[in-house]
C-alpha positions as CSV (number, residue, x, y, z in Angstrom):
1,X,-40.0,29.4,13.5
2,X,-42.0,27.6,10.8
3,X,-43.6,24.6,11.3
4,X,-41.5,21.8,9.6
5,X,-38.3,20.7,11.4
6,X,-35.2,18.5,10.9
7,X,-32.7,16.5,13.2
8,X,-30.0,14.5,11.6
9,X,-29.0,11.6,14.1
10,X,-26.4,8.7,14.2
11,X,-27.2,5.2,14.0
12,X,-23.8,4.0,15.2
13,X,-21.5,1.6,13.5
14,X,-22.8,-2.0,14.8
15,X,-26.4,-2.8,14.2
16,X,-28.5,-2.2,17.2
17,X,-25.6,-1.8,19.6
18,X,-24.7,1.9,19.1
19,X,-27.7,4.1,18.9
20,X,-28.3,6.5,21.8
21,X,-31.8,6.8,23.6
22,X,-32.3,10.2,22.2
23,X,-31.6,9.4,18.3
24,X,-34.1,6.4,18.9
25,X,-36.6,8.5,20.2
26,X,-36.1,11.3,17.2
27,X,-36.8,8.4,14.9
28,X,-39.7,7.2,16.7
29,X,-41.4,10.5,16.7
30,X,-40.7,11.8,13.3
31,X,-43.1,12.1,10.7
32,X,-40.8,10.7,8.1
33,X,-37.2,9.2,8.4
34,X,-34.6,9.2,5.8
35,X,-32.1,6.6,6.3
36,X,-28.5,6.6,4.9
37,X,-27.0,2.8,5.3
38,X,-25.0,0.7,2.9
39,X,-26.7,-2.3,4.5
40,X,-30.2,-3.2,3.8
41,X,-30.7,-4.8,7.2
42,X,-30.0,-1.4,9.0
43,X,-32.7,-0.1,6.9
44,X,-34.9,-2.5,8.0
45,X,-34.0,-2.2,11.6
46,X,-35.0,1.4,11.3
47,X,-38.2,0.6,10.0
48,X,-39.1,-1.4,13.2
49,X,-38.9,2.0,15.1
50,X,-41.0,4.1,12.4
51,X,-43.4,2.9,9.4
52,X,-42.7,5.9,7.4
53,X,-38.8,5.4,6.2
54,X,-37.3,6.6,3.1
55,X,-33.9,5.2,1.9
56,X,-31.4,7.4,0.6
57,X,-29.2,4.9,-0.9
58,X,-31.2,5.0,-4.4
59,X,-29.6,8.4,-5.2
60,X,-26.3,6.7,-5.6
61,X,-25.2,5.7,-9.2
62,X,-22.1,4.4,-10.2
63,X,-20.7,7.0,-12.9
64,X,-22.4,9.7,-11.3
65,X,-20.8,12.5,-9.2
66,X,-21.5,11.8,-5.6
67,X,-21.7,15.4,-5.1
68,X,-24.9,15.3,-7.6
69,X,-26.2,12.2,-5.5
70,X,-25.7,14.2,-2.0
71,X,-27.5,17.6,-3.6
72,X,-30.4,15.2,-4.6
73,X,-30.5,13.8,-0.9
74,X,-30.4,17.0,0.6
75,X,-33.3,18.3,-1.8
76,X,-35.3,15.2,-0.8
77,X,-35.1,15.8,2.8
78,X,-35.8,19.5,2.5
79,X,-38.9,19.0,0.2
80,X,-40.6,17.1,3.4
81,X,-39.2,19.7,6.0
82,X,-40.7,22.5,3.8
83,X,-44.0,20.6,3.7
84,X,-44.2,21.1,7.5
85,X,-43.3,17.8,8.7
86,X,-41.1,16.7,11.6
87,X,-38.2,14.9,9.7
88,X,-35.6,12.8,10.9
89,X,-32.2,12.0,8.7
90,X,-30.8,8.6,10.3
91,X,-27.3,8.3,9.1
92,X,-24.7,5.4,9.4
93,X,-22.2,6.1,12.1
94,X,-22.0,9.7,13.2
95,X,-24.1,12.2,11.0
96,X,-21.3,14.6,11.2
97,X,-18.4,12.7,10.0
98,X,-17.6,12.1,6.3
99,X,-21.3,12.9,5.8
100,X,-22.2,16.1,3.5
101,X,-25.9,15.7,3.1
102,X,-26.6,16.2,7.0
103,X,-24.3,19.0,7.4
104,X,-25.7,20.8,4.2
105,X,-29.4,19.7,5.0
106,X,-29.1,21.5,8.4
107,X,-27.5,24.5,7.0
108,X,-30.4,24.9,4.3
109,X,-33.2,24.3,6.9
110,X,-31.8,27.0,9.2
111,X,-31.3,29.3,6.5
112,X,-34.9,28.9,5.6
113,X,-36.2,29.5,8.9
114,X,-36.6,25.9,10.0
115,X,-35.6,24.4,13.3
116,X,-32.7,22.0,12.8
117,X,-29.8,20.4,14.7
118,X,-27.7,17.1,15.0
119,X,-27.4,14.4,17.3
120,X,-24.1,12.5,17.4
121,X,-23.3,8.9,17.0
122,X,-20.6,6.4,17.4
123,X,-18.5,6.7,14.6
124,X,-15.8,4.6,12.8
125,X,-13.2,6.5,14.3
126,X,-14.5,5.3,17.9
127,X,-14.6,2.0,17.1
128,X,-11.1,2.1,15.4
129,X,-9.7,3.6,18.7
130,X,-11.3,0.4,20.7
131,X,-10.6,-2.3,18.0
132,X,-7.0,-1.3,17.5
133,X,-6.1,-0.4,21.0
134,X,-5.0,3.2,20.0
135,X,-5.2,6.2,22.4
136,X,-4.9,9.2,20.5
137,X,-3.8,10.9,23.6
138,X,-0.4,9.2,23.6
139,X,1.3,9.2,20.2
140,X,-1.4,11.6,18.5
141,X,-3.3,11.2,15.6
142,X,-3.8,12.9,12.1
143,X,-6.8,12.2,10.1
144,X,-7.4,13.0,6.3
145,X,-9.6,11.6,3.6
146,X,-7.5,9.4,1.2
147,X,-7.9,11.2,-1.9
148,X,-7.9,14.6,-0.2
149,X,-4.3,13.6,1.4
150,X,-3.2,12.6,-2.2
151,X,-4.2,15.7,-4.1
152,X,-3.3,18.2,-1.7
153,X,-0.1,19.3,0.3
154,X,-0.9,18.1,3.8
155,X,2.1,18.1,6.2
156,X,2.1,15.5,9.1
157,X,3.8,14.4,11.9
158,X,5.4,10.7,11.0
159,X,5.6,10.1,15.1
160,X,2.1,10.1,15.2
161,X,-0.7,7.7,13.8
162,X,-1.6,8.7,10.1
163,X,-5.3,7.6,9.6
164,X,-6.4,7.6,6.0
165,X,-10.5,7.1,5.4
166,X,-12.1,5.8,2.2
167,X,-8.7,4.3,1.0
168,X,-11.1,2.3,-1.6
169,X,-11.7,5.4,-3.4
170,X,-8.1,6.9,-3.1
171,X,-7.4,8.7,-6.6
172,X,-10.8,9.1,-7.8
173,X,-10.7,12.8,-8.7
174,X,-14.3,12.9,-10.3
175,X,-16.2,11.2,-7.4
176,X,-18.0,8.8,-9.6
177,X,-16.3,5.4,-8.3
178,X,-17.2,3.6,-5.4
179,X,-13.7,1.8,-5.7
180,X,-10.6,2.7,-7.7
181,X,-8.0,0.3,-9.3
182,X,-4.7,-0.6,-7.7
183,X,-3.0,1.6,-10.2
184,X,-4.6,4.6,-8.8
185,X,-3.9,3.5,-5.0
186,X,-0.3,2.8,-6.1
187,X,0.0,6.7,-6.5
188,X,-0.7,7.0,-2.5
189,X,1.4,4.4,-1.8
190,X,4.3,6.1,-3.8
191,X,3.6,9.3,-2.0
192,X,3.6,7.7,1.7
193,X,7.0,6.0,0.7
194,X,8.5,9.5,0.6
195,X,8.0,9.2,4.3
196,X,8.1,5.8,5.3
197,X,10.2,3.0,4.5
198,X,8.8,0.2,2.1
199,X,8.6,-2.5,4.9
200,X,6.7,-0.2,7.3
201,X,3.9,-2.3,8.9
202,X,0.5,-0.7,8.0
203,X,-3.2,-1.7,8.7
204,X,-6.4,-2.1,6.8
205,X,-9.2,-1.7,9.1
206,X,-13.1,-2.4,9.1
207,X,-15.1,-2.1,11.9
208,X,-18.1,-4.7,12.4
209,X,-21.5,-3.6,11.1
210,X,-23.3,-6.6,12.0
211,X,-22.9,-8.4,15.7
212,X,-22.0,-11.5,13.9
213,X,-19.2,-9.9,11.9
214,X,-15.4,-9.8,12.7
215,X,-13.2,-6.7,12.9
216,X,-10.9,-6.6,10.0
217,X,-7.7,-5.6,10.9
218,X,-5.0,-6.7,8.0
219,X,-1.5,-5.6,8.6
220,X,1.2,-5.8,5.9
221,X,4.2,-3.8,4.5
222,X,3.5,-0.5,2.9
223,X,4.9,-1.5,-0.3
224,X,2.1,-4.2,-0.7
225,X,-0.7,-2.0,0.0
226,X,-2.1,-1.2,-3.4
227,X,-2.7,-4.5,-4.3
228,X,-5.1,-5.3,-1.2
229,X,-8.9,-5.8,-1.5
230,X,-10.5,-2.7,-0.1
231,X,-14.1,-1.2,-0.3
232,X,-15.8,1.8,0.8
233,X,-15.3,1.3,4.5
234,X,-11.8,0.4,4.7
235,X,-9.5,2.5,6.6
236,X,-5.8,2.8,6.2
237,X,-4.2,3.1,9.6
238,X,-0.3,3.8,9.6
239,X,1.3,3.3,12.9
240,X,4.1,6.0,14.0
241,X,7.4,5.8,12.0
242,X,9.4,6.9,15.3
243,X,9.4,8.3,18.6
244,X,8.3,11.8,19.5
245,X,11.5,14.1,19.1
246,X,11.4,16.5,22.4
247,X,11.3,20.3,21.8
248,X,14.4,20.9,24.4
249,X,14.4,24.6,24.2
250,X,10.6,24.6,25.1
251,X,11.3,22.2,27.9
252,X,14.0,24.4,29.2
253,X,11.6,27.2,29.4
254,X,8.9,25.2,31.0
255,X,10.9,24.2,33.7
256,X,12.3,27.5,34.5
257,X,9.0,28.9,34.6
258,X,7.6,26.1,37.0
259,X,10.7,26.8,39.2
260,X,9.6,30.8,39.2
261,X,6.0,29.9,40.0
262,X,7.2,27.6,42.7
263,X,9.2,30.4,44.5
264,X,6.0,32.4,45.3
């Protein structure tokens, strides 16, 4: 193993409330900390744990593909690892959820012979279940990135919850926008209307980033979705269209097998 090292940790969603003790320790002990958080207050909070903090937000630029920005972030992180430093990447939410640079930087570090790993954090998905009172084990959940869902054939079960992330960028194939237009989001609505009725209730959700913020839980008919205000952190939650459909032949086979087992 080479001298440099990398650990990417999660800051959680709500400022100061969701970070784990081990993630805090890695931030405090690092030679340099890279922070990816859309709110400058989160960056300032991380600076209270380490004096050498570098923001990754400067790599984002309107009109530039986010993949270019992501690669630049990875290169900035890897330059410090190659310099033999203990590097910590501190990422908003969970570092492995909807976050390309943490996965790629760990992959590159390991390929170059450096020690690298990831520590989990509280994600927006975790907050969603708590805030909206959804148990994914009850009806089930299907999760997709909104544009990925739009541009690919992604079969799903409408008796489960459908969760579409980054709805504010739905329809942006070039990955150069931070928010798409209603006309682009209407393409997604039209696709969903092939499965759900126009008056089906959907939810626009945003978790609280600051302790003083309120959770966003705006409910509306699907047909009215495209005109609603959205941003980078808005998530679309679509409740089940109907009850689960029992698989009667499988139920019968399971009952017969149980009876056979109980005979012994």
